[in-house]
N, CA, C and O atoms as a printed pandas DataFrame, in Angstrom:
     atom_number atom_name residue_name chain_id  residue_number  x_coord  y_coord  z_coord
0              1         N          UNK        A               1    7.978  -11.433   21.972
1              2        CA          UNK        A               1    7.132  -10.748   22.914
2              3         C          UNK        A               1    5.781  -10.518   22.237
3              4         O          UNK        A               1    5.719  -10.009   21.118
4              5         N          UNK        A               2    4.716  -10.892   22.915
5              6        CA          UNK        A               2    3.374  -10.809   22.340
6              7         C          UNK        A               2    2.484   -9.819   23.079
7              8         O          UNK        A               2    1.329  -10.132   23.370
8              9         N          UNK        A               3    2.985   -8.659   23.383
9             10        CA          UNK        A               3    2.216   -7.644   24.098
10            11         C          UNK        A               3    1.557   -6.701   23.105
11            12         O          UNK        A               3    2.196   -6.219   22.170
12            13         N          UNK        A               4    0.275   -6.443   23.316
13            14        CA          UNK        A               4   -0.456   -5.455   22.523
14            15         C          UNK        A               4   -1.044   -4.424   23.482
15            16         O          UNK        A               4   -1.314   -4.734   24.642
16            17         N          UNK        A               5   -1.238   -3.216   23.004
17            18        CA          UNK        A               5   -1.750   -2.154   23.858
18            19         C          UNK        A               5   -3.159   -2.456   24.358
19            20         O          UNK        A               5   -3.449   -2.286   25.542
20            21         N          UNK        A               6   -4.015   -2.894   23.480
21            22        CA          UNK        A               6   -5.388   -3.194   23.885
22            23         C          UNK        A               6   -6.041   -2.010   24.573
23            24         O          UNK        A               6   -6.059   -0.908   24.026
24            25         N          UNK        A               7   -6.578   -2.225   25.771
25            26        CA          UNK        A               7   -7.277   -1.168   26.512
26            27         C          UNK        A               7   -6.366   -0.365   27.429
27            28         O          UNK        A               7   -6.834    0.534   28.127
28            29         N          UNK        A               8   -5.068   -0.677   27.437
29            30        CA          UNK        A               8   -4.131    0.059   28.293
30            31         C          UNK        A               8   -3.898    1.463   27.741
31            32         O          UNK        A               8   -4.005    1.694   26.536
32            33         N          UNK        A               9   -3.579    2.388   28.628
33            34        CA          UNK        A               9   -3.142    3.707   28.168
34            35         C          UNK        A               9   -1.750    3.542   27.556
35            36         O          UNK        A               9   -1.089    2.527   27.779
36            37         N          UNK        A              10   -1.312    4.520   26.799
37            38        CA          UNK        A              10    0.036    4.453   26.228
38            39         C          UNK        A              10    1.067    4.396   27.346
39            40         O          UNK        A              10    2.068    3.690   27.230
40            41         N          UNK        A              11    0.832    5.130   28.425
41            42        CA          UNK        A              11    1.766    5.125   29.559
42            43         C          UNK        A              11    1.855    3.736   30.183
43            44         O          UNK        A              11    2.953    3.243   30.442
44            45         N          UNK        A              12    0.710    3.102   30.425
45            46        CA          UNK        A              12    0.713    1.754   31.001
46            47         C          UNK        A              12    1.342    0.750   30.049
47            48         O          UNK        A              12    2.099   -0.127   30.466
48            49         N          UNK        A              13    1.023    0.885   28.766
49            50        CA          UNK        A              13    1.591   -0.004   27.755
50            51         C          UNK        A              13    3.113    0.139   27.707
51            52         O          UNK        A              13    3.819   -0.865   27.614
52            53         N          UNK        A              14    3.625    1.358   27.769
53            54        CA          UNK        A              14    5.078    1.555   27.700
54            55         C          UNK        A              14    5.774    0.968   28.925
55            56         O          UNK        A              14    6.870    0.419   28.809
56            57         N          UNK        A              15    5.148    1.079   30.102
57            58        CA          UNK        A              15    5.731    0.493   31.317
58            59         C          UNK        A              15    5.789   -1.021   31.185
59            60         O          UNK        A              15    6.821   -1.629   31.467
60            61         N          UNK        A              16    4.698   -1.630   30.762
61            62        CA          UNK        A              16    4.653   -3.090   30.603
62            63         C          UNK        A              16    5.640   -3.534   29.522
63            64         O          UNK        A              16    6.310   -4.556   29.673
64            65         N          UNK        A              17    5.728   -2.771   28.438
65            66        CA          UNK        A              17    6.650   -3.082   27.350
66            67         C          UNK        A              17    8.086   -3.102   27.865
67            68         O          UNK        A              17    8.843   -4.027   27.570
68            69         N          UNK        A              18    8.459   -2.080   28.634
69            70        CA          UNK        A              18    9.812   -2.006   29.194
70            71         C          UNK        A              18   10.073   -3.151   30.164
71            72         O          UNK        A              18   11.170   -3.708   30.182
72            73         N          UNK        A              19    9.076   -3.506   30.971
73            74        CA          UNK        A              19    9.231   -4.627   31.899
74            75         C          UNK        A              19    9.513   -5.923   31.144
75            76         O          UNK        A              19   10.361   -6.712   31.562
76            77         N          UNK        A              20    8.817   -6.145   30.050
77            78        CA          UNK        A              20    8.998   -7.375   29.284
78            79         C          UNK        A              20   10.286   -7.368   28.464
79            80         O          UNK        A              20   10.847   -8.428   28.189
80            81         N          UNK        A              21   10.754   -6.201   28.077
81            82        CA          UNK        A              21   12.010   -6.111   27.317
82            83         C          UNK        A              21   13.190   -6.652   28.114
83            84         O          UNK        A              21   14.170   -7.123   27.537
84            85         N          UNK        A              22   13.098   -6.585   29.427
85            86        CA          UNK        A              22   14.164   -7.104   30.290
86            87         C          UNK        A              22   14.400   -8.587   30.005
87            88         O          UNK        A              22   15.529   -9.069   30.103
88            89         N          UNK        A              23   13.340   -9.303   29.653
89            90        CA          UNK        A              23   13.432  -10.737   29.416
90            91         C          UNK        A              23   13.765  -11.086   27.966
91            92         O          UNK        A              23   13.881  -12.263   27.625
92            93         N          UNK        A              24   13.917  -10.095   27.130
93            94        CA          UNK        A              24   14.235  -10.321   25.725
94            95         C          UNK        A              24   15.592   -9.692   25.407
95            96         O          UNK        A              24   15.674   -8.488   25.162
96            97         N          UNK        A              25   16.646  -10.493   25.409
97            98        CA          UNK        A              25   17.996   -9.951   25.189
98            99         C          UNK        A              25   18.115   -9.102   23.919
99           100         O          UNK        A              25   18.921   -8.174   23.867
100          101         N          UNK        A              26   17.332   -9.411   22.922
101          102        CA          UNK        A              26   17.402   -8.667   21.663
102          103         C          UNK        A              26   17.137   -7.176   21.871
103          104         O          UNK        A              26   17.734   -6.344   21.189
104          105         N          UNK        A              27   16.255   -6.832   22.798
105          106        CA          UNK        A              27   15.874   -5.435   23.002
106          107         C          UNK        A              27   16.686   -4.736   24.078
107          108         O          UNK        A              27   16.331   -3.633   24.494
108          109         N          UNK        A              28   17.756   -5.345   24.534
109          110        CA          UNK        A              28   18.530   -4.780   25.642
110          111         C          UNK        A              28   19.861   -4.169   25.223
111          112         O          UNK        A              28   20.747   -4.002   26.061
112          113         N          UNK        A              29   20.020   -3.838   23.963
113          114        CA          UNK        A              29   21.252   -3.196   23.511
114          115         C          UNK        A              29   20.906   -1.916   22.757
115          116         O          UNK        A              29   19.822   -1.794   22.186
116          117         N          UNK        A              30   21.823   -0.979   22.761
117          118        CA          UNK        A              30   21.590    0.292   22.069
118          119         C          UNK        A              30   21.487    0.111   20.556
119          120         O          UNK        A              30   20.839    0.903   19.873
120          121         N          UNK        A              31   22.124   -0.929   20.042
121          122        CA          UNK        A              31   22.124   -1.143   18.596
122          123         C          UNK        A              31   20.726   -1.464   18.062
123          124         O          UNK        A              31   20.470   -1.287   16.871
124          125         N          UNK        A              32   19.840   -1.923   18.906
125          126        CA          UNK        A              32   18.511   -2.318   18.436
126          127         C          UNK        A              32   17.418   -1.343   18.882
127          128         O          UNK        A              32   16.245   -1.712   18.939
128          129         N          UNK        A              33   17.786   -0.131   19.191
129          130        CA          UNK        A              33   16.811    0.893   19.579
130          131         C          UNK        A              33   15.740    1.041   18.491
131          132         O          UNK        A              33   14.558    1.200   18.796
132          133         N          UNK        A              34   16.152    0.989   17.244
133          134        CA          UNK        A              34   15.226    1.069   16.109
134          135         C          UNK        A              34   14.207   -0.064   16.180
135          136         O          UNK        A              34   13.006    0.177   16.058
136          137         N          UNK        A              35   14.670   -1.290   16.375
137          138        CA          UNK        A              35   13.776   -2.450   16.449
138          139         C          UNK        A              35   12.790   -2.318   17.603
139          140         O          UNK        A              35   11.615   -2.659   17.469
140          141         N          UNK        A              36   13.267   -1.831   18.719
141          142        CA          UNK        A              36   12.427   -1.655   19.904
142          143         C          UNK        A              36   11.304   -0.655   19.606
143          144         O          UNK        A              36   10.152   -0.885   19.972
144          145         N          UNK        A              37   11.637    0.429   18.957
145          146        CA          UNK        A              37   10.637    1.437   18.601
146          147         C          UNK        A              37    9.616    0.881   17.612
147          148         O          UNK        A              37    8.416    1.113   17.755
148          149         N          UNK        A              38   10.090    0.156   16.625
149          150        CA          UNK        A              38    9.196   -0.429   15.626
150          151         C          UNK        A              38    8.238   -1.412   16.289
151          152         O          UNK        A              38    7.038   -1.386   16.016
152          153         N          UNK        A              39    8.755   -2.277   17.155
153          154        CA          UNK        A              39    7.913   -3.251   17.855
154          155         C          UNK        A              39    6.858   -2.535   18.694
155          156         O          UNK        A              39    5.688   -2.919   18.677
156          157         N          UNK        A              40    7.259   -1.505   19.423
157          158        CA          UNK        A              40    6.329   -0.745   20.261
158          159         C          UNK        A              40    5.233   -0.121   19.402
159          160         O          UNK        A              40    4.050   -0.244   19.721
160          161         N          UNK        A              41    5.610    0.540   18.329
161          162        CA          UNK        A              41    4.647    1.199   17.445
162          163         C          UNK        A              41    3.682    0.203   16.823
163          164         O          UNK        A              41    2.484    0.471   16.727
164          165         N          UNK        A              42    4.198   -0.942   16.402
165          166        CA          UNK        A              42    3.366   -1.925   15.712
166          167         C          UNK        A              42    2.247   -2.473   16.576
167          168         O          UNK        A              42    1.227   -2.916   16.048
168          169         N          UNK        A              43    2.410   -2.455   17.876
169          170        CA          UNK        A              43    1.394   -3.018   18.766
170          171         C          UNK        A              43    0.502   -1.963   19.412
171          172         O          UNK        A              43   -0.322   -2.288   20.268
172          173         N          UNK        A              44    0.660   -0.704   19.011
173          174        CA          UNK        A              44   -0.255    0.345   19.469
174          175         C          UNK        A              44   -1.617    0.163   18.803
175          176         O          UNK        A              44   -1.722   -0.435   17.732
176          177         N          UNK        A              45   -2.649    0.682   19.445
177          178        CA          UNK        A              45   -3.973    0.660   18.823
178          179         C          UNK        A              45   -3.917    1.484   17.539
179          180         O          UNK        A              45   -3.179    2.466   17.462
180          181         N          UNK        A              46   -4.697    1.085   16.530
181          182        CA          UNK        A              46   -4.664    1.790   15.239
182          183         C          UNK        A              46   -4.918    3.290   15.342
183          184         O          UNK        A              46   -4.295    4.064   14.615
184          185         N          UNK        A              47   -5.821    3.721   16.231
185          186        CA          UNK        A              47   -6.116    5.151   16.332
186          187         C          UNK        A              47   -4.917    5.941   16.839
187          188         O          UNK        A              47   -4.705    7.082   16.428
188          189         N          UNK        A              48   -4.140    5.347   17.722
189          190        CA          UNK        A              48   -2.945    6.017   18.241
190          191         C          UNK        A              48   -1.811    5.929   17.228
191          192         O          UNK        A              48   -1.064    6.887   17.032
192          193         N          UNK        A              49   -1.691    4.781   16.593
193          194        CA          UNK        A              49   -0.659    4.613   15.563
194          195         C          UNK        A              49   -0.862    5.645   14.451
195          196         O          UNK        A              49    0.104    6.167   13.894
196          197         N          UNK        A              50   -2.112    5.928   14.138
197          198        CA          UNK        A              50   -2.432    6.916   13.110
198          199         C          UNK        A              50   -1.946    8.312   13.517
199          200         O          UNK        A              50   -1.483    9.077   12.671
200          201         N          UNK        A              51   -2.048    8.640   14.791
201          202        CA          UNK        A              51   -1.590    9.948   15.273
202          203         C          UNK        A              51   -0.079   10.109   15.144
203          204         O          UNK        A              51    0.420   11.199   14.866
204          205         N          UNK        A              52    0.635    9.013   15.350
205          206        CA          UNK        A              52    2.095    9.048   15.210
206          207         C          UNK        A              52    2.465    9.179   13.743
207          208         O          UNK        A              52    3.448    9.832   13.393
208          209         N          UNK        A              53    1.664    8.548   12.888
209          210        CA          UNK        A              53    1.894    8.620   11.455
210          211         C          UNK        A              53    3.223    8.017   11.060
211          212         O          UNK        A              53    3.626    6.978   11.581
212          213         N          UNK        A              54    3.888    8.662   10.151
213          214        CA          UNK        A              54    5.159    8.172    9.635
214          215         C          UNK        A              54    6.321    8.966   10.215
215          216         O          UNK        A              54    7.288    9.266    9.515
216          217         N          UNK        A              55    6.223    9.303   11.491
217          218        CA          UNK        A              55    7.249   10.132   12.126
218          219         C          UNK        A              55    8.591    9.426   12.233
219          220         O          UNK        A              55    9.633   10.080   12.265
220          221         N          UNK        A              56    8.578    8.100   12.290
221          222        CA          UNK        A              56    9.795    7.291   12.372
222          223         C          UNK        A              56   10.717    7.742   13.501
223          224         O          UNK        A              56   11.922    7.900   13.304
224          225         N          UNK        A              57   10.147    7.945   14.671
225          226        CA          UNK        A              57   10.952    8.251   15.857
226          227         C          UNK        A              57   11.653    6.974   16.268
227          228         O          UNK        A              57   11.006    5.952   16.495
228          229         N          UNK        A              58   12.963    7.024   16.364
229          230        CA          UNK        A              58   13.724    5.813   16.653
230          231         C          UNK        A              58   14.526    5.909   17.946
231          232         O          UNK        A              58   15.491    5.171   18.146
232          233         N          UNK        A              59   14.120    6.819   18.812
233          234        CA          UNK        A              59   14.654    6.908   20.168
234          235         C          UNK        A              59   13.484    6.574   21.089
235          236         O          UNK        A              59   12.499    7.310   21.134
236          237         N          UNK        A              60   13.590    5.463   21.825
237          238        CA          UNK        A              60   12.448    4.969   22.588
238          239         C          UNK        A              60   11.945    5.991   23.601
239          240         O          UNK        A              60   10.734    6.164   23.744
240          241         N          UNK        A              61   12.826    6.657   24.290
241          242        CA          UNK        A              61   12.416    7.656   25.286
242          243         C          UNK        A              61   11.623    8.788   24.633
243          244         O          UNK        A              61   10.667    9.291   25.223
244          245         N          UNK        A              62   12.000    9.185   23.450
245          246        CA          UNK        A              62   11.277   10.227   22.721
246          247         C          UNK        A              62    9.922    9.714   22.244
247          248         O          UNK        A              62    8.923   10.431   22.293
248          249         N          UNK        A              63    9.902    8.481   21.790
249          250        CA          UNK        A              63    8.674    7.884   21.268
250          251         C          UNK        A              63    7.591    7.795   22.324
251          252         O          UNK        A              63    6.430    8.098   22.051
252          253         N          UNK        A              64    7.960    7.380   23.531
253          254        CA          UNK        A              64    6.938    7.216   24.575
254          255         C          UNK        A              64    6.763    8.508   25.336
255          256         O          UNK        A              64    5.948    8.578   26.256
C-alpha cells in the first residue's frame, strides 16, 4: 500500500487507510494490529509524527 497523508487531515487519511486495508489481506487480522499501526504512523506528515513521538500505540482505534 502506497498511501501517504500528504495534505489530507489525519481523519481523512485514516478513513482512506482503512478503505485500502480491505484490499490488503496482511492488514485484515488481529495478529497484525502492530504492523497496521506502524504503517499508518510511518506515512503521517513529519510534523504530526513528531507529536505522536515514541508513544508506540499499537491499537489502531486508539492511534487514530
